[in-house]
C-alpha positions in Angstrom: -49.1 16.9 -7.4 -51.6 14.2 -8.1 -53.2 12.2 -5.2 -51.4 9.0 -6.4 -48.0 10.7 -6.6 -48.4 12.1 -3.1 -49.5 8.7 -1.8 -46.5 7.1 -3.5 -44.0 9.6 -2.0 -45.4 9.0 1.5 -45.1 5.2 1.1 -41.6 5.5 -0.3 -40.5 7.8 2.6 -42.0 5.4 5.2 -40.4 2.4 3.4 -37.0 4.1 3.3 -37.1 5.3 6.9 -36.0 1.9 8.2 -33.0 1.8 5.9 -31.0 4.4 8.0 -30.2 1.6 10.5 -27.8 0.2 7.8 -25.7 3.4 7.7 -23.2 2.8 10.4 -19.5 3.1 11.4 -17.7 1.3 14.1 -14.2 0.4 15.2 -13.4 -3.0 16.7 -9.8 -2.9 17.8 -7.8 -2.9 14.5 -10.9 -3.1 12.2 -12.9 -0.2 10.8 -16.4 -1.2 9.6 -18.5 1.1 7.4 -22.0 0.1 6.2 -24.0 2.2 3.9 -27.3 1.5 2.1 -27.2 2.8 -1.4 -30.4 3.5 -3.4 -29.2 1.7 -6.5 -29.0 -1.8 -7.9 -26.0 -3.9 -6.8 -24.7 -4.2 -10.4 -24.5 -0.4 -10.7 -22.7 -0.1 -7.4 -20.3 -2.8 -8.5 -19.6 -1.0 -11.8 -19.0 2.3 -9.9 -16.5 0.6 -7.6 -14.6 -1.3 -10.3 -14.5 1.0 -13.4 -11.8 3.7 -13.5 -14.1 6.1 -15.3 -16.5 6.0 -12.4 -14.2 5.6 -9.5 -12.3 8.8 -10.3 -15.5 10.7 -9.7 -15.8 9.7 -6.0 -12.8 8.0 -4.5 -11.1 9.8 -1.7 -12.0 12.3 1.0 -13.6 15.7 0.2 -11.2 17.9 -1.8 -9.2 15.0 -3.2 -8.9 13.9 -6.9 -7.7 10.7 -8.4 -5.5 9.6 -11.3 -5.6 5.9 -12.1 -2.4 4.5 -13.7 -3.9 1.1 -14.3 -6.9 -0.9 -13.0 -7.9 -4.5 -13.4 -10.4 -5.8 -10.9 -9.4 -9.5 -11.0 -7.8 -11.8 -8.5 -4.0 -11.2 -8.4 -4.3 -8.0 -10.6 -3.5 -4.5 -9.6 -5.1 -1.1 -9.3 -2.4 1.6 -9.2 -3.5 5.2 -8.6 -2.5 8.6 -7.2 -4.7 10.5 -4.8 -4.1 14.3 -5.0 -5.0 16.2 -1.9 -3.7 18.0 1.2 -1.1 19.7 -0.9 0.6 16.5 -2.1 0.3 13.3 -4.2 -0.3 10.0 -2.5 0.8 6.9 -4.4 -1.4 3.9 -3.8 -1.6 0.3 -4.9 -4.4 -2.2 -4.5 -3.9 -5.9 -5.2 -7.1 -7.7 -5.6 -7.3 -11.0 -3.6 -10.8 -12.1 -4.2 -13.3 -10.8 -6.8 -16.8 -12.2 -7.0 -18.9 -10.0 -9.3 -21.2 -8.4 -8.1 -21.0 -9.4 -4.4 -17.5 -9.3 -3.1 -14.2 -7.5 -3.4 -11.2 -8.3 -1.2 -7.9 -6.5 -1.6 -4.6 -5.5 0.0 -4.0 -1.7 0.0 -0.5 -0.3 0.1 1.1 3.1 -0.2 4.5 4.6 -0.7 5.3 5.0 3.0 5.9 2.2 5.5 4.5 -1.3 5.3 3.0 -0.7 8.7 0.3 1.4 7.1 -0.8 -1.3 4.6 -4.2 -2.9 5.3 -6.6 -5.4 3.9 -10.2 -4.5 2.8 -13.3 -6.7 2.4 -16.2 -5.1 0.5 -19.6 -6.8 0.4 -22.3 -5.7 -1.9 -25.7 -7.2 -0.7 -29.1 -6.6 -2.2 -31.7 -5.3 0.3 -35.2 -4.4 -1.0 -33.9 -3.3 -4.4 -31.0 -1.3 -2.9 -27.4 -2.2 -2.2 -26.1 -2.7 1.3 -22.4 -1.9 1.2 -20.3 -3.3 4.0 -16.6 -2.3 4.0 -14.2 -3.8 6.6 -10.7 -2.4 6.7 -8.2 -4.5 8.7 -5.0 -2.8 10.0 -2.0 -4.3 11.7 -3.0 -2.7 15.0 -5.4 -0.3 16.7 -2.4 2.0 17.3 -1.8 2.3 13.5 -5.4 3.4 13.0 -5.0 6.0 15.8 -1.8 7.3 14.2 -3.3 7.5 10.7 -6.3 9.3 12.2 -4.0 11.9 14.0 -1.9 12.4 10.9 -4.5 12.5 8.0 -7.9 12.2 9.7 -8.3 8.7 8.2 -11.6 7.8 9.8 -13.4 11.0 8.7 -11.7 10.6 5.3 -13.3 7.1 5.0 -16.7 8.5 5.8 -16.3 11.3 3.3 -15.3 8.8 0.6 -18.5 6.8 1.1 -20.5 10.1 1.2 -19.0 10.9 -2.2 -19.8 7.4 -3.5 -23.4 7.8 -2.3 -23.7 11.3 -3.9 -22.2 10.1 -7.2 -24.6 7.1 -7.3 -27.6 9.4 -6.7 -26.4 11.6 -9.6 -26.2 8.5 -11.9 -29.6 7.2 -10.8 -31.3 10.6 -11.2 -29.8 11.0 -14.7 -31.3 7.7 -15.7 -34.8 8.6 -14.6 
């Protein structure tokens, strides 16, 4: 390794070390808030989040796969999909409420079971030093609903795993471009 490459890698490591503060999870009553710094341009993260060819590669917890029936990331339009995992198929429907490329997605998420489990999501894509800070707020009807979903399907860990899969998929895309 050349002297310059070694110096660059030390600088990059030091520069990136402060970014970990952005990778957080917290629950505030009936709201789950995930933040994640992604080492990719905001436009790429947006594309990976709104294109069915990309989203099928990472959406869902570990061991899940995805079949998109239809997807149109525009206000008032729908993304219908089936998540396959835990020995069954899970019908899902997302209705986009607000779409501001490449900075904001807001949607209502519903499934085939009870309306009590429906929730609203706000996803912000913010540029930070050439990276993308992803902030995802999921708002449920009550804290009790989150607790029940967590007991039944390990929902909080599933959300974390989904964002881990997103991060790993983006790393693969970025590494393939370089």
